[in-house]
N, C-alpha and C positions, 0 to 999 in steps of 0.2 A: 673515290669516296662512295660508300654504299649506305643507303638509307633503308633499313630493314622495316617492313611494314606488313600488316595483315594483307592476305591475298586479295581480299574484297576491297582494299583501299589503294592498291597499287596505281590504278589509272587516275584516281583522284590526287594522290600524292605527286605523280608524274606531271599532271596538268598544273597543279599548284607551283611546283618547282620551276616548270617552264615559264610561268607567269612572272615569277620573282627573279630568276637568274638565268633564263633561257638564252638571253643574248651574250652572256658572259661565260657560259659553259655548255657542254653537250650533255643533255639529260636523256637518259635512255631507260625505258621500262625493262626491268629484269625478266629473265626466264631461267628457271621457273619463277612464276609471278609472286615473290615475296620480298623483292627489294627493287630500288631504283638506283642506277648508276649516275654519278655526277662526275664527269670527265672534263679535262681541259677542252676548250671549245675546238681545237684542232685534232683531237684524238678520236680515232675510230678504227675499226678493223680494216676498213677500206684503205685508209692511208698506210696502215701497217703492211698490207700486202703490196701496195704500191712500192713502198720502200724496200721490201724484201725482194721484189722482182727486179728492181733497179740494181741492187747489190749483187744479185745473182745472174744478171743478164738474161732474165726470162721475161718474154712478152706477156703482158696482161691477157692477151687474147688466148694464151695457152694455159691459163689458170682455171682450174675447177674449184668452185667454192660451194660448201654445203652450209645451210643455216636453218634455224627454227625460231630465233627470237629477234626482237627489234634491234639488238646490238649487232646483228648480222646483216642488216639491210645494205649498208655501204659496201661491205664485203661482197655480197651477192651482185651488187650493181657494177662493181669495177672489174669483176672476174670475167673472163671470156665465156665461161659457162657457169651461171649462177643457179644452183639447184636448192629449192626449198624442200625441206623434209615433209612428209606426209603430215606430221603432227605440228607443222609450223604455224605460226600466227598468220592471219590473213594479210597483214601488212607485209610480211616476207613473201608470201606466195604471189602478191601483186607485182612485186618487182623482179621475181625470179624468171629465168629463161624457161624453166620447167619445174614441175613438182614431182618429187620422187614418189614411187609407188609404196615405199616403206618408210616407217617411222624410225626414230632413233632407237627406240626400244626393240625394234625388229632388226637391228644391225644394218639399217638402211644405207649408211654411207659405204661400208665395205661391199654390200650387195650390188649397189649402183656402180661402184668402181670396177667390180669384177665384170659386170655387164658391159661397161664401156671398154674394158680391156678386151673382152671377147669380140666386141664390134670394131676393135682396132682404132678407138677413139683417144687413146692416151698416148702421150709422148714421154719418154724417160730421159733424164739427164744423167 
């Protein structure tokens, strides 16, 4: 469920929803900041990547994850290499293994992957 709101009210709406239903749902501040996500309490990108890795036989330590918004926090945390984009929120940068020198708008994901490939840090299946 998405709750659309004014960019200036996103944090207030997120806090209010957390107070009212936070124990029963996963409340996530949207990015870009004009919505709040209300998810099943066990749903997040981190659990999704865990399940995908299990199904594919890939170790979480071998996963590279990129993120910029609060909905990427668990994703960044479970990955072997969690990278926050240059334009990421501070909450994402705080949990990341590193911060990318490029933003999303600067094609940061592909540039970082190309750099990692050149440095022979990627494994292909």
